[in-house]
C-alpha positions in Angstrom: 155.2 72.7 86.5 154.8 71.3 90.3 154.5 74.4 92.6 157.2 74.6 95.3 156.4 73.7 98.7 156.5 76.8 100.9 159.3 77.1 103.3 158.4 77.1 106.9 159.8 79.8 109.3 160.4 77.4 111.9 161.5 74.0 112.2 162.3 71.0 114.2 165.9 71.6 113.6 165.9 75.2 114.5 164.0 74.3 117.8 166.5 71.4 118.4 169.3 74.1 118.0 167.5 77.0 120.5 167.2 74.2 123.3 170.9 74.5 124.0 170.4 78.2 124.8 167.8 76.9 127.5 170.1 74.9 129.3 172.7 77.5 129.3 170.5 80.1 130.5 169.4 77.7 133.3 173.3 77.5 134.2 173.8 81.3 134.3 170.4 82.1 136.2 171.3 80.0 138.8 174.4 81.6 139.2 172.9 85.5 138.9 169.9 84.5 140.9 170.6 81.8 143.6 174.1 81.0 144.1 175.1 83.9 146.2 172.2 83.3 148.4 173.4 79.5 148.5 176.7 80.9 149.7 175.4 83.0 152.4 172.6 81.3 153.7 173.2 77.3 153.1 177.1 77.4 153.4 177.5 80.3 155.7 179.7 82.5 154.1 179.9 86.4 154.7 178.8 88.5 152.3 182.5 90.2 151.6 183.7 86.7 151.1 181.2 85.8 148.8 181.5 89.0 146.6 185.5 88.7 146.4 185.1 85.0 145.3 182.6 85.8 142.6 184.4 89.0 141.7 187.5 87.1 140.6 185.9 84.1 139.1 183.7 86.8 136.9 187.1 88.3 135.6 188.5 84.9 134.9 185.3 84.0 133.2 185.5 86.9 130.8 189.4 86.5 130.0 188.8 83.0 129.1 186.2 83.8 126.3 188.8 85.0 123.5 191.3 82.3 124.7 188.7 79.6 124.0 187.8 81.5 120.5 191.5 80.9 119.6 191.6 77.3 120.7 188.3 76.8 118.9 189.6 78.6 115.7 193.0 76.5 115.7 191.0 73.2 116.2 190.3 70.4 113.7 188.8 67.4 115.0 187.8 64.2 113.2 184.4 65.1 114.4 184.1 68.3 113.5 185.6 72.1 114.6 182.6 72.5 117.0 180.9 69.2 117.9 183.8 68.1 120.4 184.0 71.0 122.2 180.4 71.3 122.7 180.3 67.4 124.1 183.3 67.9 126.5 182.1 71.5 127.5 178.7 70.0 128.3 180.3 67.3 130.6 182.6 69.5 132.7 179.6 72.1 132.8 177.2 69.3 134.2 179.9 68.1 136.8 181.1 71.8 138.0 177.3 73.2 138.3 176.5 70.4 140.5 179.8 70.6 142.6 179.4 74.5 142.9 176.2 73.9 144.7 177.4 70.8 146.7 178.7 71.8 150.5 181.3 69.1 151.4 181.7 71.0 155.0 184.6 73.0 154.2 184.7 76.3 156.3 186.6 79.6 156.6 189.4 80.2 153.8 188.8 76.7 152.2 185.1 77.0 151.7 186.0 80.4 149.8 188.7 78.8 147.7 186.4 75.8 147.0 183.2 77.7 146.0 185.6 80.2 144.1 187.3 77.5 142.2 184.1 75.6 141.5 182.5 78.7 140.3 185.2 79.6 138.0 185.6 76.1 136.5 181.6 76.1 136.2 181.8 79.3 134.3 184.8 78.3 131.8 183.3 75.1 131.1 180.4 77.1 130.4 182.1 79.1 127.9 183.6 75.9 126.4 179.9 74.8 125.5 178.5 77.9 124.6 181.1 79.2 122.2 181.0 76.4 119.9 177.1 76.4 120.2 177.1 80.1 119.1 179.7 79.2 116.4 177.2 76.5 115.0 174.5 79.0 114.0 176.1 80.0 110.4 177.0 76.3 110.1 173.3 75.0 110.6 172.1 77.9 108.8 174.3 79.1 106.0 171.5 81.0 104.5 171.0 84.4 106.3 167.3 84.0 105.5 167.2 80.9 107.6 169.3 82.2 110.4 166.4 84.4 112.1 164.5 81.6 113.2 167.5 79.9 114.8 168.5 83.1 116.3 164.8 83.6 117.6 164.5 80.1 118.8 167.8 81.0 121.1 165.6 83.8 122.6 162.6 81.9 123.1 164.2 79.1 124.8 166.3 81.6 126.8 162.9 83.5 128.2 161.3 80.0 128.6 164.1 79.0 131.0 164.0 82.1 133.0 160.2 81.7 133.4 160.4 78.2 134.3 163.2 78.4 136.7 161.6 81.2 138.5 158.6 78.9 139.1 160.1 76.0 140.4 163.7 76.9 141.8 162.7 78.0 145.3 160.2 75.2 146.0 162.6 72.6 144.6 165.7 74.0 146.7 163.3 73.7 149.6 162.2 70.3 148.8 165.3 68.6 147.9 168.2 70.7 148.3 170.6 72.7 146.4 172.8 69.9 145.5 170.2 67.5 144.3 168.3 70.0 142.1 171.6 71.5 140.8 172.4 67.8 139.7 169.2 67.3 138.1 169.6 70.3 135.9 173.3 69.5 135.2 171.7 66.0 133.8 169.4 68.0 131.8 172.0 70.2 130.8 173.9 67.4 129.4 171.4 65.8 127.6 170.2 68.8 126.0 173.8 69.5 124.5 174.1 65.9 123.5 171.1 65.9 121.3 172.9 68.9 119.6 176.1 67.1 119.1 174.3 64.4 117.4 172.0 66.8 115.3 175.1 68.7 114.3 176.9 65.7 112.8 176.1 66.2 109.0 177.0 69.8 109.1 180.1 70.1 111.0 183.0 68.8 108.8 186.6 68.2 109.7 188.7 70.5 107.1 190.4 68.3 104.8 194.0 67.7 105.6 195.2 68.0 102.2 197.7 70.9 101.4 196.4 73.6 99.2 192.3 72.9 99.1 190.3 75.9 99.5 189.0 75.1 102.9 192.6 74.0 104.4 193.5 77.5 103.1 190.7 79.5 104.5 191.2 77.7 107.8 195.1 78.8 107.8 194.7 81.7 110.4 197.3 83.7 112.3 196.8 85.5 115.3 197.2 88.8 113.1 194.0 87.6 111.1 192.2 87.3 114.4 193.1 91.0 115.4 192.3 92.4 111.8 188.9 90.9 112.1 187.5 92.7 115.2 188.9 96.0 114.2 186.8 96.5 111.0 183.9 99.2 110.4 181.0 96.7 110.7 182.3 95.2 113.6 182.7 98.4 115.3 179.2 99.4 114.5 177.9 96.2 115.6 179.7 96.3 119.0 178.4 100.0 119.5 174.9 98.7 118.9 175.4 95.4 121.1 176.9 96.9 123.9 174.6 99.7 124.4 171.5 97.7 123.8 172.2 95.0 126.5 173.5 97.9 128.9 170.2 99.9 128.2 168.2 96.6 129.1 170.2 95.8 132.3 170.0 99.3 133.5 166.5 99.8 133.0 165.7 96.3 134.7 167.8 97.4 137.7 166.5 101.0 137.8 162.4 99.8 137.6 162.6 99.0 141.1 163.6 102.6 142.2 160.9 104.0 139.6 158.2 102.2 140.7 159.2 103.0 144.6 159.9 106.4 144.4 158.2 108.1 141.4 155.1 106.1 140.8 154.8 105.0 144.5 153.4 101.7 143.6 155.7 98.5 144.3 152.5 96.4 143.4 152.8 97.7 139.6 156.3 96.2 139.7 155.3 92.8 139.7 152.7 93.6 136.7 155.4 95.1 134.8 158.1 92.3 135.3 155.7 89.6 134.3 153.9 91.5 131.2 157.1 92.6 129.8 158.6 88.8 130.0 155.7 87.7 128.3 155.9 90.3 125.7 159.5 89.5 125.0 158.9 85.8 124.4 155.8 86.8 121.8 158.2 89.3 120.5 160.9 86.7 119.9 158.6 84.3 118.2 157.7 86.8 115.6 160.9 88.2 115.0 161.5 86.0 112.0 158.3 86.9 110.2 159.3 90.5 110.9 162.7 90.1 109.9 161.1 88.7 106.6 158.7 91.6 106.3 161.2 94.3 106.6 164.0 92.6 104.4 166.4 91.0 106.9 167.6 90.8 110.5 169.6 94.1 110.2 166.3 95.9 109.5 164.5 93.9 112.2 167.2 94.8 114.6 166.6 98.4 114.0 162.9 98.3 113.8 163.0 96.7 117.4 165.2 99.8 118.4 162.7 102.5 117.2 159.8 100.6 119.0 162.2 100.1 122.1 163.5 103.8 122.0 160.1 105.2 121.1 158.4 103.4 124.5 161.1 104.8 126.5 160.7 108.6 125.3 156.5 108.6 125.4 157.1 106.8 129.0 159.3 109.9 129.9 157.1 112.5 128.5 153.8 110.5 129.8 152.1 111.8 132.8 149.4 109.1 132.8 148.7 106.5 135.3 150.7 103.7 136.6 149.0 101.2 134.8 149.4 102.8 131.7 152.8 103.6 132.1 153.6 99.9 132.9 151.6 98.9 129.7 153.5 101.3 127.4 156.8 100.6 128.8 156.2 96.7 128.4 155.3 97.3 124.8 158.9 98.5 124.3 160.3 95.2 125.3 158.7 93.8 122.0 161.3 96.0 120.2 163.9 94.9 122.6 163.1 91.1 121.7 163.2 91.9 118.1 166.7 93.4 118.8 167.8 90.5 121.0 166.5 87.7 118.8 167.9 89.2 115.6 171.4 89.8 117.0 173.0 86.5 116.4 171.8 86.2 112.9 172.9 90.0 112.4 176.6 89.1 113.7 176.5 85.8 111.4 176.5 87.9 108.4 179.2 89.7 109.8 181.2 86.5 109.9 180.2 85.4 106.6 181.3 89.0 105.5 184.9 88.6 107.0 185.2 85.0 105.2 184.0 86.4 101.9 186.2 89.6 102.2 189.4 87.8 103.4 189.4 84.4 102.4 189.9 83.4 106.0 187.2 81.2 108.0 187.2 83.0 111.2 183.9 81.1 112.5 185.6 79.6 115.5 186.9 82.7 116.8 184.6 85.4 116.0 181.5 83.6 117.0 182.7 83.0 120.3 183.1 86.6 120.7 179.3 87.3 120.4 179.2 86.3 124.2 181.5 89.5 125.2 178.9 91.9 124.6 176.9 91.2 127.5 179.7 91.1 130.0 180.8 94.3 128.6 177.4 95.8 128.5 177.4 94.8 132.3 180.2 96.9 132.9 178.4 99.8 131.4 175.3 99.1 133.1 177.4 99.5 136.5 178.6 102.8 135.1 175.0 103.8 134.5 173.7 102.9 137.8 176.5 104.1 139.7 177.4 107.3 138.1 173.8 108.0 137.2 172.5 107.5 140.9 175.4 109.7 142.2 174.7 112.6 139.6 170.9 113.0 140.7 171.8 112.8 144.2 170.1 109.5 145.2 170.9 108.3 148.6 168.7 105.4 150.0 168.4 106.7 153.6 167.4 110.2 152.4 165.5 110.2 149.1 165.1 113.9 148.0 162.6 115.6 145.8 165.6 116.2 143.6 166.5 112.6 143.4 163.0 111.4 142.8 162.9 114.0 139.6 166.0 112.7 138.5 164.7 109.2 138.3 162.6 109.5 135.0 165.9 111.0 133.3 168.1 108.1 134.2 165.3 105.4 134.1 163.7 106.5 130.8 165.3 109.5 128.7 169.0 108.6 129.0 168.2 105.1 127.9 166.4 106.3 124.9 169.4 108.7 123.8 171.4 105.3 124.0 168.7 103.4 122.0 169.1 106.2 119.4 172.5 105.9 119.2 172.0 102.1 118.8 169.9 102.6 116.0 172.2 105.2 114.2 175.0 102.7 114.5 172.8 100.0 112.8 171.9 102.2 110.1 175.4 102.4 109.0 176.2 98.8 109.7 176.2 98.0 106.2 175.9 94.2 106.1 172.1 93.5 105.1 170.7 89.7 104.3 170.6 91.1 100.9 174.2 91.9 100.6 175.8 89.0 102.0 173.3 86.6 99.8 174.8 88.6 97.0 178.3 88.4 97.9 177.8 84.5 98.4 176.3 84.1 95.0 179.4 86.0 93.4 181.9 83.9 95.3 179.9 80.6 94.2 179.2 79.4 97.7 
């Protein structure tokens, strides 16, 4: 008998899928890192006006996600459920990403209105392309064992985009201007998603219109079905884990400046920490599918990552060694975080499969869209951790007391470790392993 060819962990198709996240990350990082500076320096808006415009836009952005999910769920185009949204979302996202960095000479209230509107339209368009992009994951990789590699490619491309943008953005803005650089990135963004639109053609099929077919019945989803799908026990465990995971990451990243400045008194080491942790996250995301295969699936890889990350934070809290040792130890924890972050989409895809197998309703269009809500909710929790936490330890920038300095290690390392332990417990209770989903699919003949 001819020996079966060993299946590769990664494929050209998995990286073509991951490429979509490269460009969506560029769009979001242009917002989080450079857009406010553009408004206050290049355009001349006040910090108050800039903050108000971005706050309103962020609220609309978050509200638009479930609405887009419902629209995708209810759609059934000839070219598929997800592909048309990707195409049109990419076109609009490219246009509005360029326009939000283009100054047409507006001033005062008109400038606030214009740039606020462009920011809103850019992010709504981003949701239009990112939601179906996420929804394609279980379509392109129906086998749970393949999803870890597709999900890992997303995170690798995410980290690579952040790294390259950090190297090129400041120089490019200075050399050719905000509008030209944003325009170039917009064109690349469209091309990146167009190749995905073409690649997914054999997989994203329209639902047969004939009444009574199994597929047509599965797609006949009511609003009540959507509500029920988000209140199950596995969904609750996933949300607890996902929200606390991202909130911890955001909070630790934000607090690192305080810790290195006031506790370690070594700002130079902060640069090493940020660089080393980023490099280890890229490496960690690459090996996540191998870890997933070794430990028995994406859920278990998520738990292993949580143990590494929480362990790193705990040891960091109790360690009184040098700043260099502390930095290396803390950075190693980001390998664990990358396992969690890379496995998350695969874990969630299993939850979406479980919902369909359990209810007979195909809710991919709606549920996969909601995956992007976790970072936004996590950002809210990050704000609470920072605001309430810094206030609790009595931190004041103009007068940093010994009490505040003593409280920073608790806020920076011990409290995040406690949150990560809760994450680990939630995922231990999360019942949907790759093996269970494969078994359910086999029993259902899928």
